[in-house]
C-alpha positions in Angstrom: 31.4 17.2 10.3 34.5 16.9 8.5 35.4 13.9 6.1 39.0 12.5 5.0 39.7 13.9 1.6 41.4 11.1 -0.7 43.2 11.8 -4.0 42.2 14.6 -6.2 41.2 15.0 -10.0 38.2 14.1 -11.9 39.1 10.4 -12.1 38.6 10.1 -8.6 34.9 10.0 -7.5 33.1 9.4 -4.3 31.1 6.1 -3.8 27.9 5.7 -2.2 27.2 2.7 -0.1 23.3 2.3 1.3 23.3 0.0 4.2 19.6 -1.3 5.2 18.4 -3.9 7.3 16.5 -4.7 4.2 17.7 -5.6 0.9 14.5 -4.1 -0.8 14.9 -0.8 1.2 18.5 -0.3 0.5 17.8 -1.2 -3.4 14.8 1.0 -3.8 16.7 4.2 -2.0 19.2 3.5 -4.2 17.1 3.5 -7.3 15.2 6.5 -6.2 18.6 8.2 -5.4 19.9 7.4 -8.7 16.7 8.7 -10.5 16.9 12.1 -9.0 20.7 12.6 -10.0 20.1 11.7 -13.6 20.8 14.2 -16.3 24.2 13.6 -16.6 26.8 10.9 -15.2 25.6 9.4 -11.7 27.7 8.3 -9.0 28.4 4.8 -8.4 25.8 3.4 -5.7 25.6 -0.1 -4.5 22.9 -1.2 -1.7 24.2 -3.6 1.0 20.7 -4.6 2.4 19.6 -7.6 4.4 21.5 -11.0 5.4 22.9 -13.3 3.0 20.2 -15.8 3.7 17.6 -13.2 2.3 16.3 -12.2 5.9 16.4 -8.9 7.8 19.5 -7.5 9.3 23.0 -6.3 8.3 25.9 -8.3 6.6 29.4 -7.0 7.0 30.5 -9.1 3.9 27.5 -7.2 2.0 28.8 -3.9 3.3 32.6 -4.7 2.0 31.7 -5.8 -1.3 29.3 -3.0 -1.9 32.2 -0.3 -0.7 34.8 -2.3 -3.2 32.2 -2.0 -6.0 31.6 1.8 -5.7 35.5 2.6 -4.9 36.4 5.4 -7.5 39.2 6.6 -5.3 37.5 9.8 -4.1 36.1 8.1 -0.7 33.0 6.4 0.3 29.8 7.8 1.7 28.2 5.1 4.0 24.7 5.8 5.2 22.6 3.6 7.1 19.0 2.9 8.4 19.1 1.9 12.0 21.1 1.1 15.0 22.9 -2.4 14.5 23.7 -0.8 10.8 25.7 1.7 12.2 27.4 -0.7 14.9 28.5 -2.9 11.8 29.8 0.3 9.6 31.7 1.2 12.7 33.4 -1.7 13.4 34.6 -2.3 9.8 35.8 1.1 9.6 37.7 0.2 13.0 39.2 -2.7 11.7 40.1 -1.1 8.2 37.9 -3.4 6.5 36.5 -0.9 4.2 38.8 0.9 1.5 40.8 4.1 2.2 38.5 7.1 2.8 35.2 5.2 3.9 33.2 7.5 6.0 30.2 6.8 7.9 27.7 9.9 7.2 25.1 11.2 9.9 22.3 11.6 7.9 18.7 10.8 7.4 18.5 7.8 5.1 16.1 8.5 2.1 16.8 12.4 1.9 20.7 12.2 2.7 21.1 9.3 0.3 19.5 11.3 -2.4 21.4 14.6 -1.7 24.8 12.4 -1.4 24.3 10.7 -4.9 23.5 14.0 -6.4 26.4 16.0 -4.7 28.7 13.2 -5.9 27.3 13.1 -9.3 28.3 16.7 -9.6 31.6 15.8 -8.7 31.8 16.9 -5.1 34.7 16.0 -3.1 33.7 13.3 0.0 33.6 16.4 2.4 31.0 18.1 0.4 29.0 14.7 -0.3 29.1 14.2 3.7 27.9 17.7 4.5 25.1 17.5 1.8 23.7 14.1 3.1 24.2 15.6 6.6 22.1 18.9 6.0 19.4 16.7 4.6 18.3 16.8 8.6 17.1 20.2 8.0 14.4 19.3 5.4 11.4 20.0 7.3 8.2 18.4 6.0 5.6 20.5 7.8 
């Protein structure tokens, strides 16, 4: 998986956006990933879950706002939970509604989010953050 590199230098950090159909799931996964990455500075992570009315679903507005919130100039890794979240993020990318360097990452949601936040917190560039998240597919539990 190749990711666009955006900027260079220590001031440019990768942000993480977690897109779920549920606000509670997105917030919980963000909290877990931040907690497991603790021990130093933790990358910017934003949850974009649920619809604007509080129901289940995805909100393009919430995703765009979350991406802007975490934009540190080094790109943004977007991880999603289910099908229509993927379609929403793809549409936002196609319409250039997300900050430059935004990337939809193919990864399992919980494990991938944790790996992405750990890598971004260590100062990894977007391509390495995306690779770390994608490699979480190899975490076998049995």
